[in-house]
VEXBA-618987 format. One line per 3 residues: number of its first residue (from 1); for each residue x, y, z of C-alpha. Coordinates in Angstrom, 2 decimals. Example, Ala and Ser with C-alpha at 12.3 -4.5 7.8 and 13.67 -1.06 7.14 Angstrom:
BEGIN
1> 12.30/-4.50/7.80 ~ 13.67/-1.06/7.14;
***
This chain:
BEGIN
1> 62.98/50.11/120.84 ~ 65.95/49.90/118.52 ~ 68.43/49.28/121.34;
4> 68.45/49.10/125.14 ~ 71.51/49.07/127.41 ~ 71.39/48.48/131.19;
7> 73.97/48.51/133.97 ~ 73.87/47.98/137.76 ~ 76.63/48.16/140.37;
10> 77.14/46.84/143.89 ~ 76.14/50.18/145.44 ~ 72.63/49.84/144.05;
13> 72.98/52.32/141.21 ~ 71.07/51.37/138.05 ~ 71.22/52.88/134.57;
16> 69.08/52.09/131.55 ~ 69.48/53.76/128.16 ~ 66.93/53.39/125.37;
19> 67.40/54.36/121.73 ~ 64.06/54.32/119.90 ~ 63.52/53.54/116.25;
22> 62.88/57.23/115.68 ~ 66.29/58.15/117.13 ~ 65.10/59.41/120.52;
25> 67.63/58.74/123.29 ~ 66.31/58.42/126.84 ~ 67.80/57.35/130.15;
28> 66.47/56.08/133.48 ~ 68.78/56.58/136.48 ~ 68.14/54.99/139.86;
31> 70.12/54.79/143.08 ~ 69.51/53.76/146.65 ~ 69.36/56.42/149.32;
34> 68.07/57.03/152.82 ~ 64.59/58.36/153.46 ~ 63.70/60.97/156.10;
37> 62.89/58.19/158.56 ~ 66.10/56.28/157.90 ~ 64.77/53.61/155.58;
40> 66.47/52.67/152.35 ~ 64.58/53.89/149.30 ~ 65.16/53.80/145.57;
43> 65.30/57.19/143.90 ~ 64.59/57.17/140.16 ~ 64.75/59.87/137.50;
46> 63.98/59.70/133.77 ~ 65.30/62.02/131.06 ~ 65.16/62.51/127.33;
49> 68.73/63.25/126.30 ~ 68.72/66.31/124.05 ~ 71.65/67.22/121.83;
52> 72.61/69.58/119.01 ~ 74.32/67.07/116.73 ~ 73.60/67.41/113.01;
55> 72.97/63.71/112.51 ~ 70.64/61.09/113.95 ~ 72.06/58.72/116.55;
58> 73.12/55.45/114.93 ~ 75.13/53.66/117.65 ~ 75.47/53.78/121.44;
61> 77.62/52.25/124.16 ~ 77.41/52.54/127.95 ~ 80.31/52.14/130.37;
64> 80.35/49.18/132.77 ~ 79.50/51.41/135.75 ~ 76.68/53.14/133.85;
67> 78.25/56.58/134.26 ~ 79.55/57.35/130.75 ~ 77.38/57.16/127.64;
70> 78.75/57.49/124.11 ~ 76.76/57.83/120.91 ~ 77.65/58.03/117.23;
73> 75.58/59.66/114.50 ~ 74.92/59.08/110.81 ~ 76.81/62.33/110.14;
76> 80.07/61.12/111.71 ~ 79.75/62.76/115.12 ~ 80.59/61.33/118.57;
79> 78.61/62.46/121.62 ~ 79.65/61.89/125.23 ~ 77.42/62.19/128.30;
82> 78.26/62.11/132.00 ~ 75.45/60.32/133.87 ~ 77.12/60.33/137.30;
85> 74.67/62.87/138.78 ~ 71.19/61.37/138.92 ~ 69.77/64.90/139.07;
88> 71.50/66.21/135.94 ~ 72.88/64.20/133.01 ~ 75.50/66.33/131.26;
91> 76.31/66.34/127.54 ~ 80.08/66.85/127.72 ~ 80.89/67.07/124.03;
94> 79.77/66.66/120.44 ~ 82.84/65.93/118.33 ~ 82.82/65.85/114.50;
97> 84.90/62.69/114.09 ~ 84.94/62.50/110.29 ~ 85.09/65.43/107.88;
100> 83.23/63.44/105.21 ~ 80.39/62.84/107.70 ~ 80.48/59.06/107.26;
103> 77.99/57.13/109.36 ~ 79.20/55.66/112.65 ~ 78.00/52.06/112.67;
106> 79.36/50.48/115.86 ~ 80.86/51.54/119.20 ~ 82.46/49.76/122.12;
109> 84.76/50.50/125.07 ~ 88.15/49.05/125.99 ~ 90.92/49.55/128.59;
112> 88.66/49.88/131.61 ~ 86.09/51.87/129.63 ~ 88.63/54.61/128.88;
115> 89.21/54.18/125.14 ~ 86.38/54.18/122.59 ~ 86.37/51.85/119.55;
118> 84.61/53.32/116.51 ~ 83.55/51.36/113.43 ~ 82.20/53.41/110.52;
121> 80.27/53.11/107.30 ~ 83.42/53.20/105.16 ~ 84.73/50.06/106.85;
124> 87.38/51.85/108.90 ~ 88.16/51.06/112.52 ~ 89.66/53.59/114.95;
127> 90.13/54.16/118.68 ~ 89.57/57.41/120.53 ~ 90.74/58.67/123.91;
130> 89.84/61.75/126.02 ~ 92.73/64.25/125.86 ~ 92.93/67.51/127.80;
133> 92.45/70.52/125.51 ~ 93.81/74.09/125.73 ~ 90.84/75.20/127.87;
136> 91.55/72.48/130.46 ~ 88.62/70.31/129.45 ~ 88.59/66.84/127.92;
139> 88.02/66.13/124.24 ~ 87.88/62.81/122.42 ~ 90.87/62.49/120.08;
142> 91.65/59.83/117.49 ~ 94.62/57.80/118.75 ~ 94.84/54.63/116.64;
145> 93.73/53.53/113.18 ~ 93.38/49.79/112.64 ~ 93.12/47.75/109.45;
148> 89.73/48.38/107.94 ~ 87.17/46.29/106.10 ~ 85.93/46.60/102.55;
151> 82.37/46.97/103.83 ~ 80.61/48.95/106.55 ~ 81.33/47.80/110.11;
154> 78.57/45.90/111.86 ~ 80.04/45.17/115.29 ~ 83.23/45.77/117.28;
157> 84.36/44.20/120.55 ~ 87.52/44.16/122.69 ~ 89.19/40.89/123.71;
160> 89.59/40.65/127.48 ~ 92.93/38.84/127.59 ~ 94.97/41.37/125.59;
163> 94.68/44.64/123.69 ~ 93.06/43.16/120.59 ~ 89.88/44.27/118.88;
166> 87.45/42.01/116.99 ~ 85.51/43.63/114.14 ~ 82.80/42.26/111.88;
169> 81.56/43.41/108.46 ~ 79.92/41.71/105.50 ~ 83.38/40.76/104.20;
172> 84.29/38.80/107.34 ~ 85.74/39.02/110.81 ~ 89.11/40.57/111.72;
175> 91.28/40.74/114.83 ~ 93.79/43.55/115.24 ~ 96.04/44.66/118.09;
178> 94.94/48.07/119.27 ~ 98.09/49.80/120.49 ~ 100.49/48.43/117.87;
181> 97.81/48.74/115.14 ~ 98.95/45.31/113.90 ~ 96.55/43.16/111.88;
184> 96.49/39.67/113.39 ~ 94.02/37.49/111.51 ~ 90.98/37.54/109.25;
187> 88.19/34.95/109.09 ~ 85.52/34.61/106.43 ~ 84.91/36.26/103.06;
190> 84.19/32.80/101.70 ~ 81.06/30.97/100.62 ~ 79.38/31.39/104.00;
193> 79.01/34.89/105.45 ~ 79.69/35.40/109.17 ~ 76.65/37.13/110.66;
196> 77.72/37.35/114.32 ~ 80.38/36.25/116.78 ~ 80.87/35.56/120.47;
199> 83.89/35.62/122.76 ~ 84.89/32.92/125.23 ~ 84.59/33.62/128.96;
202> 88.34/34.30/129.23 ~ 88.26/36.40/126.08 ~ 90.91/34.32/124.31;
205> 88.62/32.58/121.82 ~ 86.10/33.58/119.14 ~ 82.99/31.68/118.10;
208> 81.34/32.55/114.77;
***
């Protein structure tokens, strides 16, 4: 497997998403229910998530409750699934995010899993939010553009204590404020390359 994401909540619902090395996206959904004789049983369903995107899936992120799944492709598309119904996962949209079809490299969620952070192959960093369209549905729309990197994004993460976003590329690590789009600080681009980072428990510190 190229990547596996898993979530579980207090009600007994479990979600696991697998992205294979060949680009196949599959999901296992499980939830507790009551059997015909009144016992508690675990119901489980497995699906291969089909889509009509032009590109291959290159990044995924799953909401904390395991209900919303987002994916990015190597042709600059964003896909959004609703996994709330264990009987029927729903592909809600496929949005061409970039006209030049740049590869989406990294995804994450912020603001209670409402806003989507997108890092792309051109080194740009943006945030997206579902906005109601003319037909009454919801469509992901680009809301903020943050200071980019000179290299392709490798990882993005929100900071828990404020509205800042940490991003990592081969040219170093950056922290920017999401709503004001203000660049706060950059670390690296020196003799030693930063290959990964971690956030403190309170989200107010970065370890590289």
